[in-house]
C-alpha positions in Angstrom: 10.7 3.7 2.1 7.0 4.6 3.1 4.1 3.3 1.7 1.0 5.6 0.7 -2.4 4.7 1.1 -5.4 6.5 -0.3 -8.0 5.0 1.7 -11.3 5.5 2.9 -11.9 5.4 6.8 -15.1 2.9 6.6 -13.5 0.8 4.3 -12.7 -2.7 5.0 -10.3 -3.2 2.7 -8.5 0.2 3.6 -8.2 -1.5 7.4 -6.7 -4.9 5.6 -4.2 -3.0 3.8 -3.1 -1.2 7.4 -3.2 -4.7 9.1 -0.8 -5.9 6.0 1.8 -3.0 6.6 1.5 -3.5 10.2 2.4 -7.5 10.1 5.0 -6.7 7.7 6.6 -4.2 9.3 6.4 -1.1 7.3 6.3 2.3 7.1 3.2 3.8 6.0 0.9 6.6 5.8 -2.7 6.7 5.5 -4.5 9.5 3.5 -8.3 9.5 4.2 -10.9 10.4 1.7 -12.9 13.5 2.4 -10.1 14.5 5.1 -6.8 14.5 3.3 -8.2 14.3 -0.4 -11.2 14.4 -2.7 -12.0 11.9 -5.3 -11.1 14.4 -7.8 -7.5 14.6 -6.5 -7.3 10.8 -6.6 -8.4 10.6 -10.1 -5.7 12.5 -11.2 -3.6 10.0 -9.9 -5.4 7.0 -10.9 -7.5 7.9 -13.4 -11.4 6.3 -14.3 -11.2 5.0 -10.5 -14.3 3.6 -8.6 -12.4 2.1 -5.5 -10.3 2.9 -2.8 -7.8 1.7 -1.4 -5.0 2.9 -3.8 -1.3 2.3 -2.6 2.1 3.7 -3.6 5.6 2.7 -2.4 7.4 5.6 -2.6 6.2 7.3 -5.8 5.8 3.6 -7.6 2.1 3.0 -7.8 1.4 -0.7 -6.7 -2.4 -0.7 -7.0 -5.1 -2.4 -4.6 -4.9 -4.8 -1.9 -4.1 -7.7 -4.0 -1.3 -6.2 -5.8 0.0 -5.2 -2.5 -0.1 -8.7 -1.2 2.2 -9.9 -4.1 4.3 -6.8 -3.6 4.9 -7.5 -0.1 5.4 -11.3 -0.6 7.8 -10.5 -3.2 9.7 -8.2 -1.3 9.8 -10.3 2.4 10.9 -13.2 0.0 14.1 -11.1 -1.3 14.7 -10.3 2.1 14.8 -13.6 3.1 16.8 -15.0 0.3 19.1 -11.6 1.1 19.6 -12.8 4.8 20.2 -16.4 4.2 23.2 -15.5 1.5 24.5 -13.3 4.3 24.9 -15.8 6.6 26.6 -18.1 4.4 
């Protein structure tokens, strides 16, 4: 399933999110503020927001970079556990 990132081109945090997704070998698509969406469109998805990036995994809202880190950690831990179980 693809990760969808609503970020900004000059955002260091958006770059960190992209790096995390690359390192974890996840499919992703970045939407750029001002190019692919407006702040008003983002606020329809995430009311009262004042930061980017916002990350979705498919249709599931993850949150920001910290939540993505936690989500990926959990996901990778489950994958590793599954691999270990299938080897036994």
